[in-house]
BAFITI-540326 format. One record per residue: x, y, z of N, C-alpha, C in turn; residue number from 1. Coordinates in steps of 0.1 Angstrom, whole numbers, plus 5000, padded with zeros to 4 digits. Example, Ala and Ser with C-alpha at 12.3 -4.5 7.8 and 13.67 -1.06 7.14 Angstrom:
! BAFITI-540326
n_u = 5132	n_v = 4943	n_w = 5078	ca_u = 5123	ca_v = 4955	ca_w = 5078	c_u = 5132	c_v = 4967	c_w = 5078	resi = 1 .
n_u = 5128	n_v = 4978	n_w = 5071	ca_u = 5137	ca_v = 4989	ca_w = 5071	c_u = 5129	c_v = 5000	c_w = 5079	resi = 2 .
***
This chain:
! BAFITI-540326
n_u = 5623	n_v = 2436	n_w = 9023	ca_u = 5628	ca_v = 2437	ca_w = 9010	c_u = 5635	c_v = 2424	c_w = 9006	resi = 1 .
n_u = 5629	n_v = 2413	n_w = 9009	ca_u = 5635	ca_v = 2400	ca_w = 9007	c_u = 5636	c_v = 2396	c_w = 8992	resi = 2 .
n_u = 5627	n_v = 2402	n_w = 8984	ca_u = 5627	ca_v = 2399	ca_w = 8970	c_u = 5638	c_v = 2405	c_w = 8962	resi = 3 .
n_u = 5643	n_v = 2416	n_w = 8966	ca_u = 5654	ca_v = 2423	ca_w = 8959	c_u = 5666	c_v = 2420	c_w = 8968	resi = 4 .
n_u = 5676	n_v = 2412	n_w = 8962	ca_u = 5687	ca_v = 2408	ca_w = 8970	c_u = 5697	c_v = 2419	c_w = 8972	resi = 5 .
n_u = 5701	n_v = 2426	n_w = 8961	ca_u = 5710	ca_v = 2438	ca_w = 8963	c_u = 5710	c_v = 2446	c_w = 8950	resi = 6 .
n_u = 5713	n_v = 2459	n_w = 8952	ca_u = 5713	ca_v = 2468	ca_w = 8941	c_u = 5726	c_v = 2467	c_w = 8934	resi = 7 .
n_u = 5726	n_v = 2468	n_w = 8921	ca_u = 5739	ca_v = 2467	ca_w = 8913	c_u = 5744	c_v = 2481	c_w = 8911	resi = 8 .
n_u = 5757	n_v = 2483	n_w = 8914	ca_u = 5764	ca_v = 2496	ca_w = 8912	c_u = 5775	c_v = 2493	c_w = 8902	resi = 9 .
n_u = 5772	n_v = 2495	n_w = 8889	ca_u = 5783	ca_v = 2493	ca_w = 8879	c_u = 5782	c_v = 2505	c_w = 8870	resi = 10 .
n_u = 5791	n_v = 2506	n_w = 8861	ca_u = 5791	ca_v = 2518	ca_w = 8851	c_u = 5778	c_v = 2517	c_w = 8843	resi = 11 .
n_u = 5774	n_v = 2506	n_w = 8839	ca_u = 5761	ca_v = 2505	ca_w = 8831	c_u = 5749	c_v = 2508	c_w = 8839	resi = 12 .
n_u = 5749	n_v = 2504	n_w = 8852	ca_u = 5737	ca_v = 2507	ca_w = 8860	c_u = 5736	c_v = 2522	c_w = 8863	resi = 13 .
n_u = 5747	n_v = 2528	n_w = 8864	ca_u = 5747	ca_v = 2543	ca_w = 8867	c_u = 5742	c_v = 2550	c_w = 8854	resi = 14 .
n_u = 5746	n_v = 2545	n_w = 8842	ca_u = 5741	ca_v = 2551	ca_w = 8830	c_u = 5726	c_v = 2549	c_w = 8829	resi = 15 .
n_u = 5721	n_v = 2537	n_w = 8833	ca_u = 5707	ca_v = 2534	ca_w = 8832	c_u = 5699	c_v = 2543	c_w = 8842	resi = 16 .
n_u = 5705	n_v = 2546	n_w = 8853	ca_u = 5698	ca_v = 2555	ca_w = 8863	c_u = 5694	c_v = 2568	c_w = 8857	resi = 17 .
n_u = 5703	n_v = 2573	n_w = 8848	ca_u = 5700	ca_v = 2586	ca_w = 8841	c_u = 5688	c_v = 2584	c_w = 8831	resi = 18 .
n_u = 5685	n_v = 2572	n_w = 8827	ca_u = 5674	ca_v = 2569	ca_w = 8818	c_u = 5662	c_v = 2564	c_w = 8826	resi = 19 .
n_u = 5662	n_v = 2566	n_w = 8840	ca_u = 5652	ca_v = 2562	ca_w = 8849	c_u = 5649	c_v = 2547	c_w = 8849	resi = 20 .
n_u = 5660	n_v = 2539	n_w = 8848	ca_u = 5660	ca_v = 2525	ca_w = 8849	c_u = 5669	c_v = 2520	c_w = 8860	resi = 21 .
n_u = 5663	n_v = 2511	n_w = 8868	ca_u = 5670	ca_v = 2506	ca_w = 8881	c_u = 5673	c_v = 2491	c_w = 8879	resi = 22 .
n_u = 5685	n_v = 2488	n_w = 8883	ca_u = 5690	ca_v = 2474	ca_w = 8882	c_u = 5692	c_v = 2468	c_w = 8896	resi = 23 .
n_u = 5689	n_v = 2455	n_w = 8897	ca_u = 5692	ca_v = 2448	ca_w = 8910	c_u = 5691	c_v = 2433	c_w = 8907	resi = 24 .
n_u = 5697	n_v = 2425	n_w = 8916	ca_u = 5696	ca_v = 2411	ca_w = 8916	c_u = 5683	c_v = 2408	c_w = 8924	resi = 25 .
n_u = 5675	n_v = 2398	n_w = 8919	ca_u = 5663	ca_v = 2395	ca_w = 8926	c_u = 5662	c_v = 2380	c_w = 8928	resi = 26 .
n_u = 5652	n_v = 2375	n_w = 8935	ca_u = 5650	ca_v = 2361	ca_w = 8937	c_u = 5647	c_v = 2354	c_w = 8924	resi = 27 .
n_u = 5654	n_v = 2343	n_w = 8921	ca_u = 5653	ca_v = 2337	ca_w = 8908	c_u = 5639	c_v = 2331	c_w = 8905	resi = 28 .
n_u = 5631	n_v = 2329	n_w = 8915	ca_u = 5617	ca_v = 2324	ca_w = 8913	c_u = 5607	c_v = 2334	c_w = 8909	resi = 29 .
n_u = 5610	n_v = 2347	n_w = 8910	ca_u = 5601	ca_v = 2357	ca_w = 8907	c_u = 5598	c_v = 2359	c_w = 8892	resi = 30 .
n_u = 5586	n_v = 2362	n_w = 8889	ca_u = 5582	ca_v = 2365	ca_w = 8875	c_u = 5582	c_v = 2380	c_w = 8873	resi = 31 .
n_u = 5581	n_v = 2384	n_w = 8860	ca_u = 5581	ca_v = 2398	ca_w = 8857	c_u = 5568	c_v = 2405	c_w = 8863	resi = 32 .
n_u = 5557	n_v = 2399	n_w = 8863	ca_u = 5545	ca_v = 2405	ca_w = 8868	c_u = 5545	c_v = 2406	c_w = 8883	resi = 33 .
n_u = 5551	n_v = 2396	n_w = 8890	ca_u = 5552	ca_v = 2397	ca_w = 8905	c_u = 5562	c_v = 2408	c_w = 8908	resi = 34 .
n_u = 5573	n_v = 2409	n_w = 8901	ca_u = 5582	ca_v = 2420	ca_w = 8904	c_u = 5576	c_v = 2434	c_w = 8902	resi = 35 .
n_u = 5569	n_v = 2435	n_w = 8891	ca_u = 5562	ca_v = 2448	ca_w = 8888	c_u = 5553	c_v = 2452	c_w = 8899	resi = 36 .
n_u = 5544	n_v = 2443	n_w = 8903	ca_u = 5535	ca_v = 2446	ca_w = 8914	c_u = 5542	c_v = 2449	c_w = 8927	resi = 37 .
n_u = 5552	n_v = 2442	n_w = 8930	ca_u = 5560	ca_v = 2444	ca_w = 8942	c_u = 5566	c_v = 2458	c_w = 8942	resi = 38 .
n_u = 5573	n_v = 2461	n_w = 8931	ca_u = 5579	ca_v = 2475	ca_w = 8930	c_u = 5569	c_v = 2486	c_w = 8932	resi = 39 .
n_u = 5558	n_v = 2484	n_w = 8925	ca_u = 5547	ca_v = 2495	ca_w = 8925	c_u = 5541	c_v = 2496	c_w = 8939	resi = 40 .
n_u = 5540	n_v = 2485	n_w = 8946	ca_u = 5534	ca_v = 2486	ca_w = 8960	c_u = 5545	c_v = 2491	c_w = 8970	resi = 41 .
n_u = 5557	n_v = 2486	n_w = 8969	ca_u = 5567	ca_v = 2489	ca_w = 8979	c_u = 5572	c_v = 2503	c_w = 8978	resi = 42 .
n_u = 5575	n_v = 2508	n_w = 8966	ca_u = 5580	ca_v = 2521	ca_w = 8964	c_u = 5570	c_v = 2531	c_w = 8960	resi = 43 .
n_u = 5558	n_v = 2527	n_w = 8957	ca_u = 5547	ca_v = 2536	ca_w = 8953	c_u = 5551	c_v = 2544	c_w = 8940	resi = 44 .
n_u = 5555	n_v = 2537	n_w = 8930	ca_u = 5558	ca_v = 2543	ca_w = 8917	c_u = 5551	c_v = 2535	c_w = 8906	resi = 45 .
n_u = 5552	n_v = 2540	n_w = 8894	ca_u = 5546	ca_v = 2533	ca_w = 8882	c_u = 5557	c_v = 2527	c_w = 8874	resi = 46 .
n_u = 5556	n_v = 2515	n_w = 8870	ca_u = 5566	ca_v = 2508	ca_w = 8863	c_u = 5561	c_v = 2506	c_w = 8848	resi = 47 .
n_u = 5570	n_v = 2511	n_w = 8839	ca_u = 5566	ca_v = 2509	ca_w = 8824	c_u = 5569	c_v = 2495	c_w = 8819	resi = 48 .
n_u = 5581	n_v = 2490	n_w = 8823	ca_u = 5585	ca_v = 2477	ca_w = 8819	c_u = 5596	c_v = 2471	c_w = 8827	resi = 49 .
n_u = 5598	n_v = 2458	n_w = 8826	ca_u = 5608	ca_v = 2451	ca_w = 8833	c_u = 5615	c_v = 2441	c_w = 8823	resi = 50 .
n_u = 5628	n_v = 2442	n_w = 8823	ca_u = 5637	ca_v = 2432	ca_w = 8816	c_u = 5644	c_v = 2424	c_w = 8826	resi = 51 .
n_u = 5645	n_v = 2411	n_w = 8823	ca_u = 5652	ca_v = 2402	ca_w = 8832	c_u = 5662	c_v = 2393	c_w = 8824	resi = 52 .
n_u = 5672	n_v = 2389	n_w = 8831	ca_u = 5682	ca_v = 2380	ca_w = 8825	c_u = 5688	c_v = 2371	c_w = 8836	resi = 53 .
n_u = 5692	n_v = 2359	n_w = 8833	ca_u = 5699	ca_v = 2351	ca_w = 8842	c_u = 5714	c_v = 2352	c_w = 8841	resi = 54 .
n_u = 5720	n_v = 2354	n_w = 8852	ca_u = 5735	ca_v = 2356	ca_w = 8852	c_u = 5741	c_v = 2344	c_w = 8858	resi = 55 .
n_u = 5749	n_v = 2336	n_w = 8850	ca_u = 5755	ca_v = 2324	ca_w = 8855	c_u = 5766	c_v = 2328	c_w = 8865	resi = 56 .
n_u = 5767	n_v = 2320	n_w = 8876	ca_u = 5778	ca_v = 2322	ca_w = 8885	c_u = 5790	c_v = 2313	c_w = 8881	resi = 57 .
n_u = 5802	n_v = 2317	n_w = 8884	ca_u = 5813	ca_v = 2308	ca_w = 8881	c_u = 5813	c_v = 2298	c_w = 8892	resi = 58 .
n_u = 5818	n_v = 2286	n_w = 8889	ca_u = 5819	ca_v = 2275	ca_w = 8899	c_u = 5829	c_v = 2278	c_w = 8910	resi = 59 .
n_u = 5826	n_v = 2274	n_w = 8922	ca_u = 5835	ca_v = 2276	ca_w = 8933	c_u = 5844	c_v = 2264	c_w = 8934	resi = 60 .
n_u = 5857	n_v = 2266	n_w = 8937	ca_u = 5866	ca_v = 2255	ca_w = 8939	c_u = 5867	c_v = 2251	c_w = 8953	resi = 61 .
n_u = 5864	n_v = 2239	n_w = 8956	ca_u = 5865	ca_v = 2234	ca_w = 8970	c_u = 5875	c_v = 2223	c_w = 8969	resi = 62 .
n_u = 5887	n_v = 2225	n_w = 8973	ca_u = 5899	ca_v = 2217	ca_w = 8972	c_u = 5900	c_v = 2212	c_w = 8957	resi = 63 .
n_u = 5897	n_v = 2199	n_w = 8955	ca_u = 5898	ca_v = 2194	ca_w = 8941	c_u = 5885	c_v = 2193	c_w = 8933	resi = 64 .
n_u = 5874	n_v = 2197	n_w = 8940	ca_u = 5861	ca_v = 2196	ca_w = 8933	c_u = 5856	c_v = 2209	c_w = 8929	resi = 65 .
n_u = 5850	n_v = 2210	n_w = 8917	ca_u = 5843	ca_v = 2222	ca_w = 8913	c_u = 5829	c_v = 2221	c_w = 8916	resi = 66 .
n_u = 5824	n_v = 2230	n_w = 8924	ca_u = 5810	ca_v = 2230	ca_w = 8929	c_u = 5803	c_v = 2241	c_w = 8921	resi = 67 .
n_u = 5792	n_v = 2237	n_w = 8915	ca_u = 5784	ca_v = 2246	ca_w = 8907	c_u = 5775	c_v = 2254	c_w = 8917	resi = 68 .
n_u = 5774	n_v = 2267	n_w = 8914	ca_u = 5765	ca_v = 2275	ca_w = 8922	c_u = 5753	c_v = 2279	c_w = 8914	resi = 69 .
n_u = 5743	n_v = 2283	n_w = 8921	ca_u = 5730	ca_v = 2287	ca_w = 8914	c_u = 5733	c_v = 2300	c_w = 8906	resi = 70 .
n_u = 5725	n_v = 2300	n_w = 8895	ca_u = 5726	ca_v = 2313	ca_w = 8887	c_u = 5717	c_v = 2323	c_w = 8894	resi = 71 .
n_u = 5720	n_v = 2336	n_w = 8891	ca_u = 5713	ca_v = 2347	ca_w = 8897	c_u = 5704	c_v = 2353	c_w = 8886	resi = 72 .
n_u = 5694	n_v = 2360	n_w = 8890	ca_u = 5685	ca_v = 2367	ca_w = 8881	c_u = 5687	c_v = 2382	c_w = 8883	resi = 73 .
n_u = 5689	n_v = 2389	n_w = 8872	ca_u = 5691	ca_v = 2403	ca_w = 8872	c_u = 5679	c_v = 2410	c_w = 8866	resi = 74 .
n_u = 5674	n_v = 2421	n_w = 8872	ca_u = 5662	ca_v = 2428	ca_w = 8868	c_u = 5666	c_v = 2442	c_w = 8865	resi = 75 .
n_u = 5660	n_v = 2447	n_w = 8853	ca_u = 5661	ca_v = 2461	ca_w = 8850	c_u = 5647	c_v = 2467	c_w = 8849	resi = 76 .
n_u = 5643	n_v = 2475	n_w = 8859	ca_u = 5629	ca_v = 2481	ca_w = 8859	c_u = 5630	c_v = 2495	c_w = 8853	resi = 77 .
n_u = 5621	n_v = 2497	n_w = 8843	ca_u = 5620	ca_v = 2510	ca_w = 8837	c_u = 5608	c_v = 2517	c_w = 8843	resi = 78 .
n_u = 5610	n_v = 2529	n_w = 8849	ca_u = 5599	ca_v = 2536	ca_w = 8855	c_u = 5593	c_v = 2547	c_w = 8846	resi = 79 .
n_u = 5581	n_v = 2552	n_w = 8849	ca_u = 5575	ca_v = 2563	ca_w = 8842	c_u = 5584	c_v = 2576	c_w = 8843	resi = 80 .
n_u = 5581	n_v = 2586	n_w = 8835	ca_u = 5589	ca_v = 2597	ca_w = 8834	c_u = 5591	c_v = 2605	c_w = 8847	resi = 81 .
n_u = 5581	n_v = 2607	n_w = 8855	ca_u = 5583	ca_v = 2615	ca_w = 8867	c_u = 5584	c_v = 2607	c_w = 8880	resi = 82 .
n_u = 5586	n_v = 2594	n_w = 8879	ca_u = 5588	ca_v = 2585	ca_w = 8890	c_u = 5603	c_v = 2582	c_w = 8893	resi = 83 .
n_u = 5606	n_v = 2580	n_w = 8906	ca_u = 5620	ca_v = 2577	ca_w = 8909	c_u = 5619	c_v = 2569	c_w = 8922	resi = 84 .
n_u = 5630	n_v = 2561	n_w = 8925	ca_u = 5631	ca_v = 2553	ca_w = 8937	c_u = 5642	c_v = 2559	c_w = 8945	resi = 85 .
n_u = 5640	n_v = 2564	n_w = 8957	ca_u = 5650	ca_v = 2570	ca_w = 8965	c_u = 5660	c_v = 2560	c_w = 8971	resi = 86 .
n_u = 5670	n_v = 2556	n_w = 8963	ca_u = 5680	ca_v = 2546	ca_w = 8966	c_u = 5690	c_v = 2550	c_w = 8976	resi = 87 .
n_u = 5696	n_v = 2562	n_w = 8974	ca_u = 5708	ca_v = 2566	ca_w = 8981	c_u = 5705	c_v = 2578	c_w = 8991	resi = 88 .
n_u = 5693	n_v = 2578	n_w = 8997	ca_u = 5690	ca_v = 2589	ca_w = 9006	c_u = 5693	c_v = 2584	c_w = 9020	resi = 89 .
n_u = 5701	n_v = 2592	n_w = 9027	ca_u = 5705	ca_v = 2589	ca_w = 9041	c_u = 5704	c_v = 2602	c_w = 9049	resi = 90 .
***
């Protein structure tokens, strides 16, 4: 699961889960079509659509220098009505 860096657990992402939409940070080089194919193959679900956005990181302070960090890519995958991803099963 190297393409999906981590799942996002925020108030908005929990609301989106109720609408069958899943959010996560992904590799910044991935395109929407590659993400869609990967999700469909890895989780065996049908994806209706994918929205992406780039989230800028704040710069890190290293003594007196401000070091710019890479921006991250956030993905919101919308699944078909009867599909789900078992995220929190243990």
